[in-house]
C-alpha positions as CSV (number, residue, x, y, z in Angstrom):
1,X,13.1,3.0,-13.3
2,X,15.1,1.3,-11.3
3,X,14.2,1.7,-7.3
4,X,15.4,-0.5,-4.3
5,X,13.3,-0.8,-1.0
6,X,14.3,-2.2,1.9
7,X,12.5,-3.2,5.3
8,X,14.3,-4.5,8.6
9,X,12.2,-5.3,11.7
10,X,12.9,-6.8,15.2
11,X,10.3,-8.9,16.6
12,X,10.2,-9.9,20.3
13,X,8.3,-13.3,20.6
14,X,6.9,-13.9,23.8
15,X,6.6,-17.9,23.0
16,X,6.1,-20.1,20.1
17,X,3.6,-18.3,17.4
18,X,2.3,-18.2,13.9
19,X,3.6,-15.3,12.0
20,X,2.6,-14.2,8.5
21,X,4.1,-11.7,6.8
22,X,3.5,-9.1,3.6
23,X,6.9,-7.1,3.1
24,X,7.8,-8.3,-0.3
25,X,7.5,-6.9,-3.6
26,X,4.1,-8.4,-5.4
27,X,4.1,-10.3,-8.2
28,X,4.7,-9.8,-11.1
29,X,6.6,-6.8,-10.0
30,X,10.1,-7.4,-12.1
31,X,13.4,-7.6,-9.8
32,X,16.6,-8.0,-10.6
33,X,17.7,-9.0,-6.8
34,X,15.9,-10.0,-3.8
35,X,17.0,-11.4,-0.1
36,X,14.4,-11.8,2.7
37,X,16.1,-13.5,5.5
38,X,14.6,-14.1,9.1
39,X,17.3,-15.3,11.9
40,X,17.1,-15.5,15.5
41,X,21.0,-16.2,17.0
42,X,22.3,-18.8,14.7
43,X,19.4,-20.4,13.5
44,X,17.8,-19.4,10.1
45,X,14.3,-19.7,9.5
46,X,12.6,-20.5,6.1
47,X,9.3,-19.3,5.4
48,X,6.7,-20.6,3.4
49,X,5.3,-18.7,0.1
50,X,2.2,-18.3,-0.2
51,X,0.6,-15.9,-3.2
52,X,-2.5,-15.0,-3.0
53,X,-5.1,-14.1,-6.2
54,X,-4.4,-10.2,-6.6
55,X,-0.4,-11.4,-6.3
56,X,0.5,-10.5,-3.0
57,X,3.4,-12.4,-1.6
58,X,2.6,-13.8,1.9
59,X,5.6,-15.4,3.9
60,X,4.8,-18.0,6.7
61,X,6.8,-19.3,9.5
62,X,6.5,-20.6,13.0
63,X,8.9,-18.5,15.3
64,X,10.1,-19.3,18.6
65,X,10.7,-17.1,21.6
66,X,13.5,-14.7,21.3
67,X,14.4,-11.6,19.3
68,X,13.4,-12.6,15.8
69,X,15.3,-10.5,12.8
70,X,13.6,-10.0,9.3
71,X,15.4,-8.4,6.6
72,X,14.8,-7.9,3.0
73,X,16.0,-5.9,0.4
74,X,15.1,-6.0,-3.4
75,X,15.9,-4.1,-6.8
76,X,13.2,-3.3,-9.0
77,X,13.8,-3.4,-12.9
78,X,11.4,-1.2,-15.1
79,X,7.7,-1.8,-14.7
80,X,5.3,-4.6,-13.6
81,X,2.8,-6.3,-16.5
82,X,-0.8,-5.3,-16.0
83,X,-3.4,-8.3,-15.4
84,X,-6.8,-8.7,-16.5
85,X,-9.4,-7.7,-13.8
86,X,-12.2,-10.6,-13.6
87,X,-15.9,-9.5,-13.1
88,X,-15.8,-11.3,-9.9
89,X,-12.6,-9.4,-8.7
90,X,-14.4,-6.0,-10.0
91,X,-17.5,-6.9,-7.9
92,X,-15.6,-7.9,-4.6
93,X,-14.0,-4.0,-5.0
94,X,-17.6,-2.7,-5.2
95,X,-18.9,-4.0,-2.0
96,X,-18.3,-2.6,1.8
97,X,-15.6,-4.1,3.9
98,X,-14.6,-3.7,7.3
99,X,-12.8,-0.5,7.0
100,X,-14.6,1.3,3.6
101,X,-18.0,1.3,4.5
102,X,-19.4,2.4,1.4
103,X,-23.0,1.6,2.7
104,X,-22.5,3.4,5.9
105,X,-21.3,7.0,3.4
106,X,-23.8,6.4,0.6
107,X,-26.0,9.4,1.4
108,X,-22.8,11.7,1.8
109,X,-21.3,10.4,-1.7
110,X,-24.1,10.7,-3.8
111,X,-25.0,14.3,-2.4
112,X,-21.6,15.1,-2.5
113,X,-20.4,14.1,-6.0
114,X,-24.2,13.7,-7.6
115,X,-23.6,13.7,-11.8
116,X,-20.0,12.8,-11.4
117,X,-18.3,10.4,-13.2
118,X,-14.7,8.6,-14.3
119,X,-11.8,10.7,-14.3
120,X,-14.6,13.7,-12.7
121,X,-15.2,11.6,-10.0
122,X,-12.1,10.1,-9.3
123,X,-10.0,13.8,-9.5
124,X,-13.2,15.5,-7.1
125,X,-13.0,12.5,-4.4
126,X,-9.3,12.7,-4.3
127,X,-9.3,16.8,-3.8
128,X,-12.2,16.6,-1.4
129,X,-10.0,13.6,0.6
130,X,-7.1,15.8,0.3
131,X,-8.6,18.8,1.6
132,X,-10.7,17.4,4.6
133,X,-8.5,15.3,6.2
134,X,-5.4,16.4,8.1
135,X,-2.5,14.0,8.1
136,X,-1.8,13.5,12.2
137,X,0.8,10.8,12.5
138,X,0.4,8.8,15.9
139,X,-3.4,10.1,16.4
140,X,-5.5,7.4,14.7
141,X,-5.7,4.1,15.7
142,X,-5.5,0.8,13.7
143,X,-9.1,-0.3,14.4
144,X,-10.4,3.1,12.6
145,X,-12.3,3.1,9.6
146,X,-13.5,5.7,6.9
147,X,-16.5,6.6,9.0
148,X,-14.2,7.4,12.2
149,X,-11.6,9.7,9.4
150,X,-14.2,11.4,8.3
151,X,-16.0,12.1,11.6
152,X,-12.9,13.3,13.0
153,X,-10.9,14.6,9.9
154,X,-7.6,13.3,10.7
155,X,-5.2,10.5,9.9
156,X,-2.3,8.7,8.0
157,X,-2.1,7.0,4.7
158,X,-4.3,4.1,5.5
159,X,-7.1,6.3,6.7
160,X,-7.0,8.7,3.4
161,X,-7.3,5.3,1.8
162,X,-10.5,4.1,3.0
163,X,-12.4,6.9,3.1
164,X,-11.3,7.3,-0.9
165,X,-12.2,4.0,-1.1
166,X,-15.4,3.7,0.7
167,X,-16.6,7.3,-1.2
168,X,-16.0,5.5,-4.7
169,X,-17.7,2.4,-4.0
170,X,-20.9,4.6,-3.0
171,X,-20.6,5.8,-6.4
172,X,-20.4,2.3,-7.8
173,X,-17.0,2.7,-9.1
174,X,-14.9,-0.7,-7.9
175,X,-11.6,0.7,-5.5
176,X,-9.2,-1.3,-3.8
177,X,-6.7,-0.8,-1.2
178,X,-2.6,-1.0,-2.1
179,X,0.2,-1.3,0.6
180,X,3.4,0.1,-1.2
181,X,6.9,0.9,-1.2
182,X,7.0,4.5,-1.9
183,X,10.7,6.8,-2.2
184,X,11.0,9.6,-1.5
185,X,8.0,9.2,1.3
186,X,8.2,11.2,4.5
187,X,7.7,10.5,6.8
188,X,9.3,7.1,5.6
189,X,7.1,3.8,6.4
190,X,5.3,1.2,4.7
191,X,3.2,3.4,2.6
192,X,-0.8,2.9,1.6
193,X,-2.9,4.0,-1.3
194,X,-6.0,3.4,-3.7
195,X,-7.0,1.9,-6.5
196,X,-10.3,3.1,-8.8
197,X,-11.1,1.0,-11.8
198,X,-12.0,3.1,-14.9
199,X,-12.4,2.2,-18.4
200,X,-10.9,-1.8,-17.5
201,X,-7.5,-0.4,-15.6
202,X,-6.6,0.7,-12.1
203,X,-5.4,3.9,-11.1
204,X,-3.9,4.7,-8.4
205,X,-5.0,7.4,-5.8
206,X,-2.8,8.9,-2.9
207,X,-4.7,11.8,-0.9
208,X,-2.1,12.2,1.3
209,X,0.3,13.7,-1.7
210,X,3.3,12.5,0.6
211,X,4.8,10.5,-2.3
212,X,5.3,10.4,-6.4
213,X,2.8,7.4,-7.3
214,X,4.7,7.3,-10.5
215,X,7.6,5.3,-8.2
216,X,5.7,3.2,-6.3
217,X,6.7,-0.5,-5.6
218,X,3.3,-2.6,-4.7
219,X,3.8,-5.0,-1.9
220,X,0.1,-6.1,-0.9
221,X,-3.6,-5.5,-2.6
222,X,-7.0,-6.0,-1.3
223,X,-10.4,-4.8,0.0
224,X,-8.7,-2.7,3.0
225,X,-5.9,-2.5,5.4
226,X,-7.3,-6.1,6.9
227,X,-6.0,-7.7,3.9
228,X,-2.9,-5.7,3.7
229,X,-1.2,-5.9,7.3
230,X,2.8,-6.3,7.0
231,X,2.4,-8.8,10.3
232,X,-0.2,-10.8,11.4
233,X,0.2,-13.5,14.2
234,X,-1.6,-16.1,16.1
235,X,-1.0,-18.0,19.3
236,X,1.4,-16.3,21.2
237,X,2.4,-12.7,22.0
238,X,4.5,-10.1,19.7
239,X,6.5,-7.2,20.5
240,X,8.0,-4.9,17.6
241,X,11.0,-3.5,18.6
242,X,12.3,-2.0,16.0
243,X,11.1,-1.2,12.3
244,X,12.8,0.4,9.7
245,X,12.1,1.2,6.0
246,X,13.4,2.7,3.0
247,X,13.0,3.2,-0.6
248,X,14.7,5.4,-3.2
249,X,14.7,5.6,-7.3
250,X,18.1,5.3,-9.0
251,X,19.3,8.4,-11.2
252,X,18.9,6.7,-15.1
253,X,20.5,9.0,-17.7
254,X,24.0,10.6,-17.9
255,X,24.5,13.5,-19.7
256,X,27.6,14.1,-22.2
257,X,29.5,15.5,-19.4
258,X,29.3,12.8,-17.4
259,X,26.9,14.0,-14.9
260,X,24.1,11.9,-13.7
261,X,20.6,12.8,-13.2
262,X,17.4,12.2,-12.5
263,X,14.7,11.7,-15.8
264,X,11.4,11.5,-13.8
265,X,10.5,14.8,-15.1
266,X,8.2,17.1,-13.4
267,X,6.9,16.6,-9.7
268,X,3.5,14.3,-9.7
269,X,0.2,16.7,-10.4
270,X,-1.6,13.6,-8.3
271,X,-4.7,14.9,-10.8
272,X,-3.3,12.9,-13.7
273,X,-4.8,9.1,-14.4
274,X,-1.3,6.9,-13.0
275,X,-1.2,3.2,-12.3
276,X,1.3,1.4,-10.1
277,X,4.4,0.7,-12.0
């Protein structure tokens, strides 16, 4: 499966500022081409790349006052190879985190999902979050947590992911957060999903049901959104004046009459176990 992903950010920097971006495909996503530029007038910055333990690629630079234009484009070929999850990593994703307070939802999870394990638990949590939270762009805050979303019943993709993660951790299933490019997503943006660790593999859960999980391209992985922000900065003011994200899947098959078609098959049922490719 070939996918093309792009991101464009225009940032107004008020002064010299330390910028850390997480907008590129993660390791070991297989790329046939990739360009990433940071320009300010005639000046082009060369960032320092830092790769964390999960393969997330961070790009860091010190920007000066003025308009900084960030452009990214990559073509993804095939599927990423899976890496072994260590015992320490699994333990980390069992613990409560800033936005996924599994300790605070423990009683609710144990009461609601009592006796469920494995595939049945993943399916039940997915269905509960999908049906109990309403997708409402612009109404949730960046500081909202799983507890907030359960109380308000509204949010965006990050909020859905946080609730799924908190409930699974409360049921002793390791769960983590993934930021992704999502071909076909409407409205198009960076997307967030949850992943559950079951039988030695990570399976993706998109309780918003807005994207086809089989075409996702991983950007970053962490305990929750605090580990996967597309931009963090220190030491100055930054204004986001424009952002455009896009992702699409290229047609892969040609029929005998020369017509090109998509061989992706039926739509994602959001019930089967799927890994981020």
